[in-house]
C-alpha positions, 0 to 999 in steps of 0.5 A: 069618908063617903060611901065605900064601893064594894065588888063581890065575887063568888061562884055561889049565888047564896054566898053573894046574897048572904054577904050583901045582906051582912054588909047592909046590916052594918052602920057604915055606908057600904054600896055593893056596886057589882057581884060576879060569879067568875074571875073573868067577869070579876076582873072586867067589873072591878076595872070598870067599876073602880071599887074601894074594896073587892071581896072575892072567893078564891076558887072561881071559874076561869081566873081564881081570886088570887089572880084577880087581886093581882091583876086588879091591883095593877089597874087600881093600886089602892084597891083593898081586898078581902078573901073568902074561902071554903078551903083551909089552905096555908098556901092560899093564906100566904099568897093573900098576905103577900098581896096585902089583903086586909082580910081572910075569912072562912065560909060560912061567913058570919057578921062577927068575922066580917066586922 
């Protein structure tokens, strides 16, 4: 299947670093092609980098993760998305389902949840 290109978006650098480390621990061929700390940069990065998967926090400066996914899917219809969040909100979960995200993970992220 080849390398799966991933963009990570989170306004906490610790979360980005942890997620990158967890992805490297899997046997699959994952490549983190970009990491961004706000929604605006994430959207620009996703469009430029054309990843297979976007892993994004919901709460980010400028544009939230839900809106980033909505806008990115217009440009990249086959983009897969996973939402990570520290918030336990049914409204966010429902929006995520409506967008067809492939995962919804609560922080702190564990290898078991990511797998």
